[in-house]
N, C-alpha and C positions, 0 to 999 in steps of 0.2 A: 503495499499499500505507500504510495506517493505520499510523501509529507506535504502537510498545507498548514500555513497561518492557523488556518481558522479552526483545525483538529487540536490546535495546541493554546488556545484563549478558552478564557471564560468570559462570555458576554453579557454584559450589564444592560436594562433596557430603562432608560429616561421618558419618563413622561412628560415630556415637556411643560406644561403648565405649572408641572407640583415639585420641580426637583430643586431648583435653588432659582429663588429672583435675586437681580445681582442689582437692580435701580431703585426699589422700594415701592414697586405700584403693585405687590402681593399676587404677582406672575412669574413663573419662572422664565430663564430666560438665558441667553448663549454668554453673556457674561458669569450670571451665577452659576453656569456651568462649569466654564474654565477656572471661576474659583476654586472649585471643588474634583478640577482634574487631579490634584497631588494625594487627596482623599482615597480616589480610585485606582490610584498607583501602588498606595499603601496596603489598601485592601488584594490589589493581585489580579487587578483587571486588566485585559488585555483588548478587550474591544465592545465597544459601545453602539450599543441600536437606539436612535433617535425616533420617537415617534412623528408625525408629519410638524414643520415648523413653517409651509407657506403660506402665504396669506389664503385668508378662509375665513367665510362669516361665522364658524363653529358652531354649525349645527349638529356635528356628529365631533365636536373636538378637533378639527384640522382635517379629518379624513373626506371634508368636503372643499377640493381644491380650489381656489380661483385665478393660479398663478403658481406655474409649475416652476417660475425661472426666479422667484424671487423669497425673503424672508419675511414673513408677518412681524408686522412692528411691533407686537408683543413681546417677539422673541428679539430682537435686534435687527441688526443691519447684515446685510453681505459681507460685509466686511469683518462684522463681528464674528459671525460665522466663521470666516477664513482665520483670523486670529484664535478662535477655538481649535479648530482642526489643527492648526499649524503646534500648537501647542500639546495639543494630543499625540499627534505625531512623534514629536521632541521627547516626549514620555514614553514611547511604544504602545501607545495606545491608537487601534485600529478604530476606525466609524462608520457604520453601517445606516443608510437611511430608510424611512418610509417612504415606498411609493404607490401610488394609487392609481393602476392603470383602469380599471374596472369604472370609474363613475368621473365625472366633473361636479363643480361646482355648480350650481345652477346661476353662480352669479359670473360663470366664467367667460371670459369674450365669444368663446367657440360656440355656449349655447344659447346667449344672447343674439348671434347670429344668427343659430341656427332656428331657433323661435323665430326671427324677424316676417321671415314667410315660407311658405312653401316651396319656392323657388329659389332659397339662399342656396350657399354657394355649401354652405357647411349645414346644408338640412338632414343630411346624411351620414355626419360625424354621430349620430344619435339615432335612436330606434322609434320610427313615428310610426304608427297606424289610425287610419281612419276613423275605425272603431278597434274596443278594445276585443284581441283575439283567442284569450284566455281567461281564465281565472286565476292565474296566478298572484299571491298577496307579498306583500312587502316581509322582509325577513325580521320587518322592527314590526310589522303589523298592520292590519289595512291593505287596503289593491295596491298592486305595484304599478297602475296604469293612471297617471295624471292628464285632465283636461285643460288645453291650453285653448284660452281663449281668442287669441289674436287668430289662431291658425284653424282653429276649428277641429282640432286633433289629439290624438293623446302619445303622451310618450312613458319609457317604462324606465322606472327605477326600483333596481331590485331592492334598494333601503330607503332612507327618506327620502319623501319627495324633490327636497333639495340637492341628492345626490343624485343626477340624471345619468344612466349606463351609456358608456360610448359603444357606438356599433362596431364591435371589431371585424366584419366583415367586409368595411370598407377599406381599402390599402392605403388611402391616406391616413386611416388613423393609427394604424402600424406606425407609419413615415413618420407622423409627428409625435406620437411615443417615443421613439426612438431617437429622436432628436432632444427630447426632453433628459433621456438616460444619459444620452454623448455629454449634455452639458454638465451634468452633475459630475460624471466620472473624470471629465476633464480639470475640474473644479476640486478634485483631490479626494473625494470619498473612497472608501476600499468594498464597500457592496450595497446592496440593495434587500431590504424585506419587501416582498412583493404582497400588498394586503388584496384579500378573497381573490387569488390569482385563479383560482377553478370558476370564476362566475362572470369569465368574457364569454358576452354573446356574438357569436362567431355565426352563427345561420339566420336566412330569412325567414325560415315557417316557422313561426311560433304559435302555428295552431293545437295547441295541446295542452291541454287542461291537469293540472297536478292533483291526484288523488288525496283522500282522507285518510287519516286512521282511524282506529274506532272509537277514541274520543270525543272525535269531529276537528282533531287538529289538522293542518294542513303539510302535507309529506311534499317536499322540496326536491322532486323527483326528475324534474325537465329544465328548471331553472338554473342549472347547475353543473358541470361536467358535460359541456355540450361536446359532441361533435367536432373536431376541429380545435379545440382547445391546447392540448399536448403538440399540435403541428406550430403552432404560434410561438408557444414555450420553448419549444427547441430552435426556433428560428431568431428568436429572441436572445436565447443564449447563446448561441452563436455569433451573433451580431456584439454582443455585449463583448465576447472573448476578442473578438479582432481589435476591440480599441484598447480591451484591459486583461491580461488571461488568470492574472491570479485573483480576482473580483470574487467577491462573496456573494452566492445568489441563495435568497432563504426566502422559501414559499408559504403563506398563510392560506392554507388548502381548509376552506371552511365546511371539517367535516371530522366526526369523533369515529368514523369507521375507517379502521386499519386501511381494509383493502379500495376505499376512493384516495387516502393520502397516496399510498405506494407507487401508483404511477408516474409522481410528478419528479421527482428526485432520483437521480442518478446517472449513469453516461448518458452525455449529452443533452441532459436536463438540468433542473435546479440540484445545488448541494445538498441542502438538504428540505424539509418541510419539517413546520411544526409537529409534532407528533401527541395531538390533542388526546388522542387512544389512553395516551396517558396523563397529560398533563390538566387536562382539564377535568379529573375526576371530582364530582360534588361535596364524595365522602372518604373518607381516609378507609382504604382496605388494601391489605399489605397483600392479602391473595388477588385482589383486582392490579396492583401495581405490579406483581411479581408476573402476575399471567401475561401483562402488555409488554413489561420488560422480555419475558420469552418469547413472545409473536416477534416482536421488532428483532430478536437478535437470530429466528429461525427463519424469517421470511424475506427478509431484506439481503440482495447479494451483497457481495464483497465491495460493490462499490455504492451503496447506500448505506448514510449512517444517519441514527437515529440524534434526534433532538430530546434534551433532558429539561425539564421545567416543570415546575409546577404552581408559578406566580405569571400571572401578564396585567395588562393594564384594561384585559377584556371578561377578566373573572375575579371574583373574591379574594383574597388573601388565603394561601393555605392554612395558614396558623390558626384562622378562622374560621375556615372550610371543616379542616381535621380538626378541630377541639375547638366545637362550637360555644363551650363555657367560655371562651375568648381570653383563656389565661394558660400564661407558660407551663405546659408540665412535662418538658423533656422532648415532646415530640418534634417539634421544631430542629432540633439539633439532630436528629436521627433524620431527619431529612436532608437537613444540609449534608452529610455524611452520604446520602444516595444519592444524592444531584450530583457531588464532586467525586463520586467512585465508581459511579456505571459505566458502561461506553456508549459515546455521543456527545453531542457538543451541548455542553451545557451553558443555560441561560438564564439569570437571576433579572428581578425585577427590582428596582430600588427599595429601599426599605426592608426589605427581605431579611435583608443582616442583620437588622435589629429587632426582626420582630414584630414589625408594623402591622395592627390588625384593621378589621374593615370598621370605616364607620358608617352609621344608620341616619338617614333624613328623614326626620321629621316634620318638614313641609314642603308640600309638591312644590312652591315657589321657589325654595333653594335649590330645588334640583338642577343640574346642568347635563345630564344624559339624556338626549333623545330618545333610548330606548325606554328608559325607566319610565320620561314623561310621556312616551306614546303608548303605553302599557294602562299608564294610570287613567288616561284618557278614556282608553278600549273598556276599563273596567267600570268607570263611571257610565258611561252609556251602556253596559250591561245591567244596570240598574246596581250594581255595590254601593256599600257605604262610603264616603269618605276615608276612614278608615280602613277598609278593608280595600280599596283601592291601591290607598301608599301602602299599605305591606305588601302586595302584589308588585308596585310599582320598586319598591327597594330591595326582592329580589331579582327583579329582569335589569335592575339599574349598576352600572358599571362605574358608580360614582364612589363607591365605597370602596375600592381598590387606587382611588386617585388624590388622596388628600395628599396637600404637601407633605415633605419630606420632614422626620424631628429631628432636627440640628439639634437645640439646644433647647431651654425651659423658655424657649421667650420667641415659641414656635406661632405664627403668623396660620393659622387653620383655614383661614378663607380661600378660596381659588382667585375671590377679587373681592373690592367691598361693596361690588352687587349682589353675589353670590356667597354670601359666608355660610359657613357651615355652623346648625346652632345647634347641635347636639353633646359637644366635647366635655368631658368630664376635667375631673383635676388635670390640670397638666404635670402637675406635680409627680404623676402618677406614670407618666408617659415615658417610655424608653426614649432616650435619644442616643445619637451619637455621643454628645460628648459624655453623657453619662456612661456609656457601654465601653469606650475609649480605655477609662482609666477601669474598668473590671476586668481584670487577668481572666476571668472565667465567663463574658461574656457571650452570647451567640455571635457580636461581631469577631472578637479574636476569634473564637472559632472558625469561622469562613476565613479569615485570614490564615492561619494554618492549613485549612484541607486547600484552599485554592493553591498554595504555597507547596504542600504535598501532592498535589494534581499536576502542577506547570512542571514540578522537576523530577516527574516518576513516568519513564517513557511508559511503564506498561499499563497505567491509567490514560493516558493518552492515546495510545494505539492497541493496548492488548485486547486480545478476544478473549471469551467467558471461557472458563471451564469450569463443571461443576457449580451451575447454577441452583440452588436450592432451598427451597422452603419448609422449614419443618417446624411445627409448634409455635409461629411467629416469628422464627429467627431465620432471618435471609443470610445465605451467605454462598460467597462465589470467588473465584479465583480469576484474577486477569494476567495474562500472560506475554510478553513481546520481547522475544530473541530470549536471551538468559534469565530474566527478569521475571520474576514471580513476584504479585502482589493479592495476599487474601483479604480480602473484609468479611467482618461479620456484623450484622447489626441488628439487637435484640428489639424488637417489633412488640414483643409478647407483655402482658402482665407478671410476669415471672423470672426470677433470677436465671439467668444462664452460665455453664461454668465452660470455659473452653481450656485445651489443650494449647500451650505454645511453648514454639519450640523454635521460633523464628525474630528476624530483628523489627522490633516494634518501631512503628514509625507515629503511630498516634493511639493513644487507647481513653477512653472517657473514662475506665474504671480504674480505682487503686489497687486491684486484685485480678485474680482471674476469672473474678464474673461477672459478669455483664448485667447491671440491674436493667430493669426496663427502660429500652429507649438507649441506653447504651453501646457502644460499638467500639472495635478497635480494627487498625491495621496495620496488615504486617507485611514485610517483603524480605524476598529471600531469591539467593542466586544460584540456578541450578548446575 
């Protein structure tokens, strides 16, 4: 297996509005991120993934792009982005950026021109029909077809009506997007994370209805993974690599079905896709985790590499999902060990290293996320009370994992003055970076040690599995690369587990051979 820089990196996702405010307006920005690059370097991070930073009305927190060639004023300027990028590179940190190819904002000049008249030069950049051709629903809820009063036709949107799907059956759309990608590659970025890449609409015949499941929910069978999507991805990958060969290409394939994820990565395709079959499980289950790791190991070929993650901006934080009582009980340390010793490319989410937890919004007017807001409106329309609708909207909303990074006790928990969170409890009880840095036994310092071990141990970067076993909720595996062997044991049970030790210890959270619940050990040996 050829060495790749991205296989030797631990990636850290930064949700742009929430990581670090550098100018005092309550919104994260590039000045703020640049000021914390030394922190990330010290943590051991070698790759950053940035969520969208382009000009946007922010109907969907930046995933509705109105200008692919600039920086949103909330986050800074092109010059400040360049300064951040140069500083990151000087510290040995690569930067990959989110790019949305599936849709643009309804405020994008392309769409404004497209809707100006049926005869517009860019009319065919989007998907227009003179009548609704199918029953497709938006993934955020409600109809996926929006009527335009000006031209008396309907346009398609897989997500919010302000996120208008591009027509990828039009070759001019491909060329326009290829120019966008080249621009950012030339700017100096090191990779792309392609948002909902399997949703590209590439065929003209849309006259087919989606089915419904037994509960009455629509099954999105025909509005993603369409014939021709993989051909476009292969062509994009080739064109991108002609510009920059060692660029890292990550796909968000909107599915938790491994069989739908698998075809998008590998030779002549994307380097990796996010394995939501593992990363987005709602509740902790070591049996489920074990089965998914085993599945990826057995089903991926030698050129397909898994991604390992348990947190992102689109889901509740794992410390809350896996421990609903909301207190640190040790599982967060076991999950850190799992993340950083298993086979694949690990992705962390900001605040994960200090155990940040979910927040709950108690007032719909304070909610930012379009997905949660839409859910609230739909439930109210069904006759639900405001309390019931808000409870369900919190479950759907992605705001819960997007609160600002807890740097110190002087935390501004609001995204902005206009949309503050109102449910924050005593700030003094919140874990902060400042507090965790001073505690040798903190989760933060454990992450530092685990990342250091991973990045300095070839068997953890490139080694295959041997003896991947789950027995009585104790997960153990061996990873081997050339003559280096690493054995990992993680106790996910509620009982003590006694192990035999005859190897060199890299890290052991127990003071003896007995691993208490959520303790783990990492040992190295040479053959």
